[in-house]
C-alpha distance (Angstrom), angle and dihedral (degrees) to the residues before:
residue distance angle dihedral
X1 . . .
X2 3.78 . .
X3 3.79 121.2 .
X4 3.88 90.6 -110.3
X5 3.85 92.0 52.3
X6 3.78 90.6 43.9
X7 3.79 91.5 53.5
X8 3.81 92.3 46.4
X9 3.84 90.1 52.1
X10 3.72 90.1 51.4
X11 3.79 92.4 -132.2
X12 3.78 101.3 108.9
X13 3.72 142.9 40.9
X14 3.81 128.9 -125.4
X15 3.78 88.7 -96.7
X16 3.81 91.6 64.0
X17 3.78 92.6 107.5
X18 3.85 87.8 63.8
X19 3.74 97.9 54.5
X20 3.77 120.8 105.9
X21 3.82 116.6 -99.5
X22 3.83 94.5 -140.6
X23 3.87 129.5 33.8
X24 3.67 128.9 179.0
X25 3.77 116.8 -150.5
X26 3.87 114.4 -158.2
X27 3.88 111.3 -171.1
X28 3.79 130.6 133.6
X29 3.94 89.3 -142.3
X30 3.70 113.6 85.0
X31 3.78 94.8 -159.7
X32 3.85 90.1 53.8
X33 3.77 90.2 50.5
X34 3.82 90.3 51.1
X35 3.71 93.7 50.3
X36 3.75 93.0 52.0
X37 3.71 95.1 42.8
X38 3.88 91.4 52.1
X39 3.72 91.4 48.7
X40 3.83 94.6 50.8
X41 3.74 95.5 40.3
X42 3.73 91.4 56.6
X43 3.86 85.8 57.4
X44 3.81 89.9 52.5
X45 3.82 97.6 -102.6
X46 3.85 122.1 142.1
X47 3.82 108.9 -129.4
X48 3.76 130.4 -160.6
X49 3.82 122.1 -171.5
X50 3.74 139.2 -148.3
X51 3.76 129.4 -175.5
X52 3.86 99.7 -151.8
X53 3.79 139.5 22.2
X54 3.88 91.3 -105.2
X55 3.77 91.2 49.9
X56 3.75 91.0 48.5
X57 3.73 92.5 53.5
X58 3.87 88.6 52.1
X59 3.86 93.6 48.6
X60 3.81 91.2 47.8
X61 3.85 91.6 49.0
X62 3.72 91.1 48.4
X63 3.80 93.1 50.1
X64 3.79 90.1 50.9
X65 3.78 90.1 50.5
X66 3.79 88.2 54.1
X67 3.83 91.6 50.4
X68 3.82 89.6 -113.5
X69 3.83 104.4 107.0
X70 3.75 121.2 177.9
X71 3.78 112.0 -107.5
X72 3.81 92.6 -159.3
X73 3.87 131.0 26.9
X74 3.75 118.7 -162.7
X75 3.83 105.3 -152.9
X76 3.86 124.9 -163.0
X77 3.87 106.0 -141.8
X78 3.76 97.2 -148.2
X79 3.83 115.0 56.4
X80 3.78 128.7 136.4
X81 3.77 121.9 -104.5
X82 3.78 96.1 11.0
X83 3.83 118.3 24.5
X84 3.80 124.2 -147.5
X85 3.80 92.9 -98.5
X86 3.74 96.3 56.0
X87 3.84 89.8 41.5
X88 3.79 89.6 53.7
X89 3.82 92.7 50.4
X90 3.85 91.5 50.1
X91 3.81 92.9 45.2
X92 3.86 92.3 50.0
X93 3.82 89.9 47.1
X94 3.95 93.1 50.0
X95 3.75 101.3 37.9
X96 3.87 116.4 95.2
X97 3.89 88.6 -159.3
X98 3.91 105.4 23.2
X99 3.81 117.6 -140.7
X100 3.77 123.8 -132.6
X101 3.84 106.6 -91.0
X102 3.75 120.4 -150.1
X103 3.80 118.2 -169.1
X104 3.78 120.1 -137.4
X105 3.85 123.0 -155.6
X106 3.77 141.2 160.2
X107 3.88 88.4 -153.8
X108 3.82 109.1 66.9
X109 3.82 99.6 -167.0
X110 3.82 122.3 154.5
X111 3.93 87.2 -123.5
X112 3.77 89.6 60.7
X113 3.73 94.6 50.0
X114 3.85 92.9 50.6
X115 3.82 89.1 46.6
X116 3.76 90.4 52.4
X117 3.71 92.5 50.9
X118 3.70 92.1 48.0
X119 3.84 91.2 52.3
X120 3.73 91.8 52.9
X121 3.83 103.1 -95.7
X122 3.74 116.3 144.1
X123 3.79 99.2 -154.9
X124 3.73 144.5 0.8
X125 3.85 127.5 -132.5
X126 3.82 118.7 -165.9
X127 3.76 128.2 -142.0
X128 2.98 134.7 -91.0
X129 3.76 85.9 63.6
X130 3.77 123.4 -126.3
X131 3.78 113.7 -162.3
X132 3.84 93.3 -134.4
X133 3.77 94.2 53.4
X134 3.75 91.4 47.3
X135 3.77 93.7 51.2
X136 3.77 93.4 45.3
X137 3.79 90.7 52.6
X138 3.74 89.2 52.5
X139 3.78 93.0 47.0
X140 3.83 95.1 62.0
X141 3.80 114.7 122.1
X142 3.71 126.9 -98.4
X143 3.76 121.8 -63.7
X144 3.82 114.5 -81.8
X145 3.65 111.9 -114.8
X146 3.84 116.2 -123.5
């Protein structure tokens, strides 16, 4: 969809050209994954989903093998078995070209924000979602090289 056709359909903003093409949503709650998927798909973004940290690592690795890596990963912080912080650490260790990782939490405490930065996340979005906050988090520039 071109930006002009996106504007005429009323489904996207002028910044649509800067959104990632592929996003992976890792969240153990199916309702939360659906909400994010619908918000991003309306903006023209392809969304893949995983219901756990381990499944997210597998989906990301598979996409990379298919030469279709996710540019952004939206990572729930509180998941059973492997939380979002540990999943982030492992993803960044395993990825040849790391994606931008955005933490997602319902508990916006300063300690979470610092833990997210320490794990390698570039931003944090709080629930309940606002489309504008979600899109802005996905718009952030490429990862800074260390």
